[in-house]
DRENKE-469200 format. One record per residue: residue number from 1; x, y, z of N, C-alpha, C in turn; residue in one letter. Coordinates in Angstrom, 2 decimals. Example, Ala and Ser with C-alpha at 12.3 -4.5 7.8 and 13.67 -1.06 7.14 Angstrom:
<pts>
  resi       nX       nY       nZ      caX      caY      caZ       cX       cY       cZ  resn
     1    13.19    -5.69     7.80    12.30    -4.50     7.80    13.20    -3.30     7.80     a
     2    12.85    -2.25     7.08    13.67    -1.06     7.14    12.90     0.03     7.87     s
</pts>
This chain:
<pts>
  resi       nX       nY       nZ      caX      caY      caZ       cX       cY       cZ  resn
     1    37.76    -5.75     1.02    37.27    -4.92     1.95    38.77    -3.48     1.80     m
     2    38.43    -1.97     2.16    40.08    -1.52     2.82    39.98    -1.82     4.07     a
     3    41.85    -1.13     3.52    42.54    -1.33     5.16    42.21    -0.17     5.50     s
     4    42.71     0.42     7.14    42.67     1.11     8.02    41.34     1.99     8.05     g
     5    40.58     0.69     9.12    39.23     1.17     9.65    38.10     1.56     8.89     g
     6    38.50     1.72     7.40    36.98     2.23     5.84    36.35     1.11     5.62     m
     7    36.38     0.41     5.96    35.49    -0.62     5.11    34.43     0.07     6.13     d
     8    33.33    -0.82     6.13    31.44    -0.59     6.60    31.87    -0.71     7.91     l
     9    32.52    -2.22     8.55    32.46    -2.32     9.78    33.87    -1.32    10.51     i
    10    34.05    -1.16    10.25    35.22     0.03    10.67    34.47     1.26    10.92     g
    11    33.91     2.06     9.31    33.02     3.13     9.53    31.64     3.36    11.02     m
    12    31.02     2.31    10.41    30.32     1.44    12.22    30.39     1.99    13.09     w
    13    31.61     1.50    13.77    32.60     1.57    14.84    33.06     3.07    15.34     n
    14    33.45     3.64    14.29    33.60     4.91    14.26    32.49     5.85    14.05     q
    15    31.14     5.81    14.32    30.63     6.45    14.41    29.97     6.63    15.66     m
    16    29.37     7.95    15.81    29.03     8.41    17.52    27.27     8.29    16.73     a
    17    26.55     8.02    17.97    25.80     7.62    18.28    24.33     8.69    17.47     w
    18    24.69     9.09    17.49    23.93    10.47    16.45    23.57     9.80    15.53     v
    19    24.52     9.58    14.50    24.56     8.67    13.40    23.83     7.27    12.62     a
    20    24.92     6.73    13.94    23.90     5.32    14.26    22.10     5.30    14.49     k
    21    21.88     5.98    15.13    20.42     6.16    15.43    20.32     6.50    13.94     s
    22    20.96     7.20    13.50    19.76     7.18    11.93    19.81     6.59    11.04     i
    23    21.45     5.43    10.69    21.19     4.18    10.32    19.76     3.70    10.23     a
    24    20.21     3.18    11.85    18.86     1.93    12.00    17.79     2.73    11.87     i
    25    17.42     4.34    12.12    16.30     4.40    11.48    15.98     4.17    10.23     i
    26    16.49     4.26     9.51    16.27     4.23     7.93    16.34     3.23     7.49     l
    27    17.20     1.91     8.27    17.34     0.53     7.69    16.01    -0.45     8.73     f
    28    15.40     0.76     9.45    13.81     0.17    10.12    12.59     0.28     9.05     i
    29    12.70     1.75     8.17    12.01     2.75     7.23    12.09     1.42     6.18     m
    30    13.23     1.26     6.02    13.50     0.05     4.42    12.94    -1.64     4.78     s
    31    12.88    -1.61     6.12    12.45    -2.75     6.25    10.73    -2.77     5.88     m
    32    10.28    -1.50     6.97     8.89    -1.17     7.17     8.15    -1.70     5.47     w
    33     8.90    -0.18     4.27     8.47    -0.14     2.98     8.35    -1.58     1.73     s
    34     9.65    -2.36     2.22     9.19    -3.74     1.52     8.16    -4.95     2.20     i
    35     8.01    -4.66     3.65     7.49    -5.44     4.32     6.05    -5.09     3.76     g
    36     5.29    -3.82     3.69     4.64    -3.39     2.91     4.24    -3.64     2.01     v
    37     5.19    -4.00     0.84     5.38    -3.86    -0.48     4.99    -5.17    -0.79     a
    38     5.58    -6.47    -0.04     5.34    -7.74    -0.21     4.29    -8.22     0.14     i
    39     3.60    -7.80     1.39     2.09    -7.73     1.89     0.77    -7.33     0.91     e
    40     1.47    -5.86    -0.04     0.36    -5.91    -0.70     0.11    -5.73    -2.12     r
    41     1.21    -6.40    -2.70     1.73    -7.27    -4.08     0.59    -8.54    -3.77     i
    42     1.52    -9.49    -2.39     0.38   -10.82    -2.53    -1.04   -10.52    -2.39     y
    43    -1.70    -9.50    -1.31    -3.11    -9.16    -1.48    -3.46    -8.88    -2.40     t
    44    -3.07    -8.09    -3.89    -3.47    -7.56    -4.81    -3.83    -8.59    -6.16     y
    45    -2.41    -9.60    -5.76    -2.07   -10.38    -6.78    -3.90   -12.14    -6.65     t
    46    -3.85   -12.09    -5.55    -4.76   -12.97    -4.50    -6.67   -12.03    -5.32     q
    47    -5.89   -10.68    -4.90    -7.72    -9.81    -5.87    -7.80    -9.93    -6.87     a
    48    -7.31    -9.69    -7.64    -7.16   -10.24    -9.60    -7.36   -11.73    -9.56     r
    49    -6.63   -12.32    -9.01    -6.77   -14.01    -9.61    -8.21   -14.35    -9.50     n
    50    -8.60   -14.21    -8.26   -10.31   -14.36    -7.57   -11.11   -13.63    -8.56     q
    51   -10.91   -12.71    -8.00   -12.01   -11.13    -8.85   -12.26   -11.86   -10.27     s
    52   -11.31   -13.02   -11.18   -11.29   -13.29   -12.17   -11.83   -14.67   -13.01     r
    53   -12.05   -15.51   -11.26   -12.89   -16.27   -11.36   -13.85   -16.05   -10.56     l
    54   -14.28   -15.67    -9.94   -14.89   -14.94    -9.57   -16.16   -14.28   -10.28     y
    55   -15.79   -13.62   -11.34   -17.44   -12.83   -12.18   -17.49   -13.50   -12.85     a
    56   -17.44   -14.90   -13.86   -18.26   -15.21   -14.31   -19.11   -16.23   -14.06     p
    57   -18.74   -16.70   -12.81   -19.56   -17.35   -12.24   -20.63   -16.90   -11.30     q
    58   -20.40   -15.66   -11.13   -21.68   -14.97   -10.74   -22.49   -14.80   -11.29     v
    59   -21.65   -13.68   -12.83   -22.80   -13.49   -14.22   -24.08   -14.67   -13.71     a
    60   -23.60   -15.68   -14.17   -24.23   -16.87   -14.64   -25.33   -16.47   -13.51     k
    61   -25.00   -17.12   -12.41   -25.95   -17.38   -11.35   -27.13   -16.43   -11.19     h
    62   -26.69   -14.71   -11.78   -27.85   -13.82   -11.98   -28.82   -13.68   -13.41     l
    63   -27.59   -14.37   -14.11   -28.71   -14.61   -15.66   -29.38   -15.46   -15.09     k
    64   -29.29   -16.50   -14.80   -30.76   -17.34   -14.38   -31.38   -17.38   -12.87     e
    65   -31.26   -16.05   -12.32   -31.96   -15.36   -11.21   -31.83   -15.94    -9.94     g
    66   -31.10   -16.96    -9.88   -30.78   -17.89    -8.56   -29.83   -17.00    -7.72     r
    67   -30.52   -16.34    -7.16   -29.56   -14.47    -6.30   -29.40   -15.04    -5.03     l
    68   -30.18   -16.11    -3.85   -29.16   -16.42    -3.22   -28.04   -17.81    -3.62     k
    69   -27.73   -18.28    -4.70   -26.34   -19.15    -5.06   -25.47   -17.98    -4.90     e
    70   -26.45   -16.59    -5.35   -24.69   -15.95    -6.23   -25.07   -15.29    -4.56     a
    71   -25.45   -15.32    -4.00   -24.91   -14.51    -2.09   -23.89   -15.73    -1.94     i
    72   -24.31   -16.73    -1.91   -23.25   -17.56    -1.12   -22.16   -18.10    -1.67     a
    73   -22.11   -17.06    -3.25   -21.11   -17.58    -3.53   -20.34   -16.25    -3.30     l
    74   -20.71   -15.11    -2.96   -20.08   -14.30    -3.09   -19.54   -14.12    -1.61     s
    75   -19.96   -14.80    -0.59   -19.01   -14.98     1.00   -18.40   -15.99     0.62     s
    76   -18.56   -16.75    -0.52   -17.66   -17.63     0.10   -15.38   -17.50     0.20     s
    77   -15.07   -17.59     1.01   -13.90   -18.22     2.00   -13.24   -18.40     0.94     k
    78   -13.54   -18.49    -0.45   -12.54   -19.17    -1.62   -11.95   -17.29    -2.60     n
    79   -13.14   -16.65    -2.16   -13.42   -14.66    -2.85   -12.99   -13.79    -1.49     y
    80   -12.13   -14.46    -0.52   -12.08   -13.41     0.65   -11.27   -12.13     0.13     r
    81   -10.61   -12.02    -0.95    -9.36   -11.26    -1.83   -10.24   -10.50    -2.53     y
    82   -11.37   -11.41    -3.09   -11.76   -10.42    -4.20   -12.30    -9.51    -4.09     s
    83   -12.42    -7.93    -4.42   -12.92    -6.75    -4.40   -14.03    -6.39    -5.17     h
    84   -14.40    -7.07    -6.31   -15.33    -7.41    -7.22   -16.22    -8.45    -5.93     l
    85   -16.11    -9.30    -4.96   -16.91    -9.91    -4.39   -17.69    -9.24    -3.49     a
    86   -16.91    -8.84    -2.81   -17.43    -8.06    -2.02   -18.46    -6.94    -1.99     k
    87   -18.45    -5.76    -3.41   -19.04    -5.07    -3.88   -19.81    -6.02    -4.34     v
    88   -20.29    -6.67    -5.35   -21.58    -7.36    -5.74   -22.08    -7.86    -4.59     v
    89   -21.94    -8.63    -3.39   -22.15    -9.26    -2.24   -22.79    -8.37    -1.32     l
    90   -22.33    -6.63    -0.82   -23.46    -6.02    -0.58   -24.03    -5.25    -1.17     a
    91   -24.85    -5.42    -2.10   -25.45    -5.55    -3.35   -27.10    -5.99    -3.03     g
    92   -26.52    -7.19    -3.41   -26.98    -8.39    -3.19   -27.64    -8.52    -1.99     l
    93   -27.15    -8.23    -1.05   -27.55    -8.81     0.64   -28.78    -7.92     0.26     q
    94   -28.47    -6.22     0.41   -29.41    -4.92     0.59   -30.59    -5.66    -0.49     e
    95   -30.13    -5.99    -1.42   -31.40    -6.40    -2.51   -32.49    -7.22    -1.59     f
    96   -31.98    -8.18    -1.77   -32.24   -10.04    -0.98   -33.40    -9.35     1.21     q
    97   -32.80    -8.08     1.24   -33.11    -7.62     2.73   -34.39    -6.83     1.95     f
    98   -34.47    -6.28     1.46   -35.27    -5.41     0.83   -36.65    -6.20     0.33     q
    99   -36.60    -6.89    -0.20   -37.40    -7.92    -0.83   -38.04    -8.55     0.83     q
   100   -36.91    -9.32     1.44   -37.65   -10.20     2.25   -39.01    -9.35     3.65     e
   101   -38.13    -8.58     3.72   -38.85    -7.11     4.97   -40.14    -7.25     4.23     s
   102   -40.32    -6.51     2.95   -41.48    -6.18     2.47   -41.44    -4.77     2.42     g
   103   -40.63    -3.55     2.50   -40.79    -2.66     3.29   -41.71    -1.62     2.49     g
   104   -42.44    -2.06     1.66   -42.84    -1.43     0.52   -42.23     0.20    -0.19     g
   105   -40.96    -0.38    -0.87   -40.46     0.70    -1.09   -40.64     0.46    -3.02     l
   106   -40.34     2.15    -3.47   -41.26     1.55    -4.61   -39.90     0.87    -5.88     s
   107   -40.04     0.98    -6.38   -39.16     0.81    -7.34   -37.98     1.41    -7.76     r
   108   -38.03     2.98    -7.89   -36.74     3.69    -7.68   -36.31     3.55    -6.41     e
   109   -36.94     3.82    -5.01   -36.10     4.00    -3.80   -35.51     2.32    -3.37     d
   110   -36.07     1.55    -3.99   -35.09     0.09    -4.21   -34.05    -0.52    -4.80     l
   111   -34.18     0.46    -5.95   -32.86     0.95    -6.48   -32.09     1.49    -6.29     v
   112   -32.02     2.88    -5.60   -31.37     3.70    -5.00   -31.34     3.29    -3.48     d
   113   -31.53     2.40    -2.49   -31.17     2.31    -1.31   -30.07     0.92    -2.01     t
   114   -30.28     0.45    -2.67   -28.91    -0.73    -3.22   -28.30    -0.26    -3.68     v
   115   -28.27     1.12    -4.20   -26.93     1.80    -4.92   -25.99     2.36    -3.85     r
   116   -26.85     2.84    -2.86   -25.79     3.39    -1.36   -25.46     2.50    -0.40     r
   117   -26.31     1.48    -1.29   -25.07    -0.01    -0.21   -23.84    -0.55    -1.01     a
   118   -24.00    -0.42    -2.33   -23.38    -0.60    -3.36   -22.27     0.20    -2.87     i
   119   -22.19     1.64    -3.18   -21.13     2.88    -2.83   -20.87     2.19    -1.29     q
   120   -21.67     2.67    -0.16   -20.72     1.98     0.82   -19.74     0.92     0.56     r
   121   -20.28     0.03     0.44   -19.33    -1.39     0.30   -17.83    -0.94    -0.85     a
   122   -17.39    -0.59    -1.94   -17.62     0.15    -2.99   -16.04     1.16    -1.93     s
   123   -16.49     2.27    -1.28   -15.83     2.63    -0.59   -14.57     2.08     0.85     a
   124   -15.27     1.51     1.24   -14.47     0.68     2.18   -13.39    -0.36     1.85     l
   125   -14.18    -0.97     0.96   -12.73    -1.86    -0.16   -11.70    -0.92    -0.89     t
   126   -12.06     0.30    -1.48   -11.42     0.85    -1.48    -9.79     1.40    -0.27     a
   127   -10.73     1.50     0.50    -9.91     2.46     1.93    -8.96     1.06     2.40     a
   128    -9.60    -0.01     2.24    -8.84    -1.27     2.89    -7.73    -1.66     1.44     d
   129    -7.96    -1.64     0.30    -6.59    -1.43    -0.55    -5.85    -0.44    -1.09     l
   130    -5.90     0.06     0.05    -4.81     1.58     0.39    -4.21     1.27     1.48     k
   131    -4.48     0.50     2.41    -4.03     0.18     3.90    -2.54     0.20     3.50     k
   132    -1.82     0.60     4.17    -0.38     0.86     4.25     0.47     1.41     2.93     g
   133    -0.16     1.77     2.00     0.46     2.25     0.79     0.48     3.35     0.83     v
   134     0.33     4.36     1.75     0.45     5.97     1.97     1.50     5.95     2.81     a
   135     2.30     4.87     3.98     3.26     4.68     4.15     4.79     4.98     3.60     a
   136     3.96     4.25     2.60     5.35     4.63     1.05     5.86     5.33     0.98     l
   137     4.43     6.47     0.39     4.76     7.44     0.43     5.57     8.42     0.99     a
   138     5.43     8.31     2.09     6.04     9.35     3.56     7.95     8.44     3.45     t
   139     7.67     6.98     3.26     8.96     6.71     3.64     9.42     7.33     2.19     i
   140     9.18     7.38     1.26    10.25     7.59    -0.38    10.10     9.72    -0.31     g
   141     9.11    10.02     0.35     9.70    11.36     0.71    10.38    12.26     1.75     s
   142    10.37    11.22     3.11    11.68    10.98     4.06    12.52    10.60     4.32     t
   143    12.76     9.71     3.65    14.15     8.92     3.53    15.11    10.08     2.97     a
   144    15.19    10.77     1.94    16.27    11.07     1.79    16.61    12.94     2.89     p
   145    15.83    13.05     3.56    15.89    13.99     4.73    16.68    13.27     5.81     f
   146    16.28    12.71     6.12    16.78    11.61     7.32    18.36    11.29     6.94     v
   147    18.29    10.94     5.57    19.99    10.80     5.23    20.73    12.02     5.43     g
   148    20.13    13.10     5.03    20.61    14.21     4.29    20.96    14.56     6.10     l
   149    19.93    14.35     6.99    20.49    14.60     8.40    21.47    14.10     9.14     l
   150    21.76    12.80     8.25    22.89    11.91     8.84    23.69    12.55     8.05     g
   151    23.84    13.13     6.63    25.15    13.27     6.08    25.34    15.20     6.84     t
   152    24.97    16.40     7.74    25.27    16.74     8.75    25.86    16.10     9.57     v
   153    25.36    15.60    10.13    26.10    15.21    11.38    27.66    14.55    11.05     v
   154    27.56    14.15    10.12    29.20    13.22     9.60    29.96    14.99     9.00     g
   155    29.46    15.51     8.35    30.09    16.75     8.34    30.71    17.48     9.56     i
   156    29.86    17.81    10.52    29.98    17.89    11.77    31.27    17.27    12.08     i
   157    30.68    16.08    12.65    32.12    15.17    12.76    33.64    15.43    12.23     n
   158    33.18    15.42    10.88    34.81    16.02    10.01    35.30    17.15    10.78     a
   159    34.22    18.51    10.88    34.98    19.66    11.84    35.76    19.59    12.80     f
   160    34.77    18.69    13.39    35.52    18.38    14.60    36.61    17.74    15.01     t
   161    36.79    16.36    14.23    38.72    16.16    13.70    39.45    17.00    13.12     g
   162    38.73    18.03    12.36    39.80    18.90    11.81    40.42    20.07    13.48     i
   163    39.16    20.40    14.33    39.71    20.64    15.13    40.64    20.49    16.50     a
   164    40.21    18.93    15.88    40.98    17.87    17.43    42.79    18.17    17.00     a
   165    42.82    17.52    15.53    43.78    17.33    15.00    44.74    19.13    14.92     t
   166    43.80    19.67    15.17    44.53    21.06    14.49    44.90    21.32    13.22     g
   167    44.72    20.14    12.28    44.81    20.59    10.86    44.20    19.58     9.98     s
   168    43.96    20.27     8.38    42.55    19.97     7.60    43.34    19.31     6.21     g
   169    44.04    18.23     7.24    44.21    17.01     6.33    43.44    15.83     6.27     g
   170    43.75    15.79     5.18    43.02    14.17     5.00    42.50    13.42     5.99     l
   171    43.59    13.10     6.41    43.51    11.88     7.83    42.50    12.44     9.12     g
   172    42.02    13.84     8.96    41.78    14.49    10.07    39.95    14.32     9.63     a
   173    39.75    14.14     7.67    38.11    14.49     7.59    38.00    13.47     7.01     v
   174    38.39    12.05     6.73    37.89    11.42     5.44    37.19    10.49     6.71     s
   175    37.22    10.47     7.73    36.47     9.73     8.30    34.56    10.26     8.72     a
   176    35.10    11.44     8.55    33.39    12.45     9.13    32.93    12.43     7.70     g
   177    33.81    12.57     6.60    33.27    12.56     5.45    32.97    10.96     4.50     i
   178    33.26     9.81     4.44    32.63     8.69     4.52    31.56     8.61     5.41     a
   179    31.76     9.04     6.63    30.17     8.47     7.26    29.03     9.58     6.78     e
   180    29.12    10.74     5.79    28.11    11.02     5.72    27.57    11.15     4.03     a
   181    28.77    10.27     3.31    28.35    10.09     2.57    27.55     8.62     2.23     l
   182    27.64     8.04     3.04    27.30     6.40     3.62    25.44     6.72     4.10     v
   183    25.51     8.05     4.95    24.22     8.42     5.47    23.31     8.52     4.47     e
   184    24.14     9.52     3.24    23.49    10.14     2.14    23.03     8.91     1.41     t
   185    23.53     8.09     1.19    23.40     7.07     0.73    22.27     6.05     1.10     a
   186    22.25     5.83     1.89    21.93     4.94     2.78    19.55     5.29     2.61     l
   187    19.25     6.91     2.77    18.64     7.30     2.51    18.23     7.62     1.22     g
   188    18.70     7.60    -0.09    18.95     6.98    -1.31    17.96     5.75    -1.76     l
   189    19.28     4.96    -1.38    18.46     3.53    -1.09    16.93     2.64    -0.78     v
   190    17.40     3.53     0.67    15.36     3.34     0.94    14.25     3.86     0.28     v
   191    14.47     5.37    -0.44    13.70     6.26    -0.69    13.22     5.79    -1.79     a
   192    14.10     5.27    -3.05    13.76     4.63    -4.43    12.72     3.73    -4.22     i
   193    13.46     2.69    -4.15    12.27     1.43    -3.77    11.09     1.97    -3.69     p
   194    11.05     2.78    -2.23     9.69     2.58    -1.30     8.69     3.84    -2.49     a
   195     9.45     4.73    -3.52     8.67     5.60    -4.33     7.98     4.75    -5.58     v
   196     9.36     3.83    -6.09     8.16     2.74    -6.95     7.87     1.89    -6.41     w
   197     7.70     1.21    -5.58     6.08     0.49    -4.60     5.20     1.38    -4.72     f
   198     5.13     2.46    -4.34     3.64     3.36    -4.50     3.32     4.03    -5.82     y
   199     4.14     4.16    -6.22     3.42     4.08    -7.48     2.99     2.98    -8.18     n
   200     3.99     1.97    -8.68     3.28     0.55    -8.95     2.12     0.35    -7.95     y
   201     1.84     0.22    -6.63     0.73    -0.33    -6.07    -0.88     0.73    -6.67     l
   202    -0.03     1.84    -6.36    -1.39     2.99    -6.23    -2.02     2.98    -7.66     t
   203    -0.65     2.45    -8.54    -1.92     2.27   -10.21    -2.52     0.77   -10.19     g
   204    -2.38     0.22    -9.50    -3.33    -1.00    -9.44    -4.50    -0.57    -8.17     r
   205    -4.37     0.19    -7.73    -5.58     0.24    -6.70    -6.44     1.07    -8.18     i
   206    -5.46     2.22    -8.79    -6.80     2.38    -9.89    -7.48     2.05   -10.54     e
   207    -7.00     0.83   -11.06    -7.40    -0.13   -12.11    -8.63    -0.96   -11.15     y
   208    -7.67    -0.93    -9.48    -9.24    -2.10    -8.47   -10.71    -1.16    -8.70     f
   209   -10.55     0.17    -9.01   -11.55     0.98    -8.66   -11.89     0.93    -9.88     n
   210   -11.63     1.35   -10.99   -12.55     0.69   -12.04   -13.27    -0.52   -12.30     v
   211   -12.29    -0.97   -11.85   -13.22    -2.76   -11.75   -14.68    -2.89   -10.76     e
   212   -14.73    -2.25    -9.93   -15.27    -2.03    -8.76   -16.32    -0.87    -9.35     m
   213   -16.44     0.17   -10.10   -17.17     0.88   -10.47   -17.94     0.27   -11.71     d
   214   -17.38    -0.32   -12.50   -17.76    -0.88   -13.82   -19.15    -1.81   -13.34     n
   215   -18.24    -3.17   -12.07   -19.56    -3.74   -11.23   -20.72    -2.94   -10.96     s
   216   -20.37    -2.60   -10.45   -21.67    -1.73    -9.52   -22.40    -0.99   -10.31     s
   217   -22.12    -0.92   -11.76   -22.88    -0.26   -12.67   -23.35    -0.69   -12.85     s
   218   -22.94    -2.37   -13.70   -23.68    -3.43   -13.76   -24.93    -4.11   -12.88     e
   219   -24.12    -4.15   -11.90   -25.08    -5.06   -11.24   -26.53    -4.04   -10.62     l
   220   -26.40    -2.42   -10.82   -27.08    -1.48   -10.19   -28.26    -1.73   -11.98     v
   221   -27.84    -1.92   -12.66   -28.80    -1.64   -14.51   -29.30    -3.48   -14.11     d
   222   -29.15    -4.61   -13.27   -29.58    -5.59   -13.42   -30.77    -5.58   -12.50     y
   223   -30.22    -4.81   -11.30   -31.41    -4.55   -10.57   -33.01    -4.00   -11.60     f
   224   -32.25    -2.73   -12.00   -33.18    -2.48   -12.37   -34.01    -2.62   -13.64     i
   225   -33.52    -4.21   -14.34   -34.10    -4.18   -15.57   -35.12    -5.53   -14.29     k
   226   -34.59    -6.39   -13.47   -35.14    -7.27   -12.76   -36.39    -6.92   -11.26     k
   227   -36.24    -5.22   -11.69   -37.43    -4.78   -10.40   -38.16    -4.14   -11.48     t
   228   -38.14    -3.57   -13.16   -39.44    -3.62   -14.26   -40.23    -4.08   -14.37     a
</pts>
């Protein structure tokens, strides 16, 4: 560590309360973004792994005409993270309900009703997958400006030091300049990982949406053939 109070602890002790508040805000933003990223990565990994196990099993049940077994499989806790299971379950339950209720719907209306149920489930599942991701975009875009605010505060403190000592020497401004640079660095350290996480998770969400669209289309085709 450097001597003369210019290490991190020394700079923290010399910071004004405004600069300390900005640093604390940046720390909270960093912890928030990391927490969201870890939780979403875990959720997406579980969704991918469970969906890979679920898809061939439900396809086998449907191919053999075992609708109740397919519904039981889709609602199993073993696939509670699977985005495919949620979408398929909605379609299967709606189809079963219409059959058991004897609503007298035509083939076209029955398929259309099932399709709408699947679309609603897809929209809700997509919204659930996006949970928390918007916060990463907000943190990634605002953290540099929060750091810039800290930079401005540090520069102000530097000029205050000049005014207090009546000298423009390095000793009068070094603490304020160091404080300003630290705040700038903190803003970038918070923003860069948040943007990386946001882009990565957004790519995963788009992939899941494609999978849900494909599964929805295949399920509707299955019901069209089944009601033919």
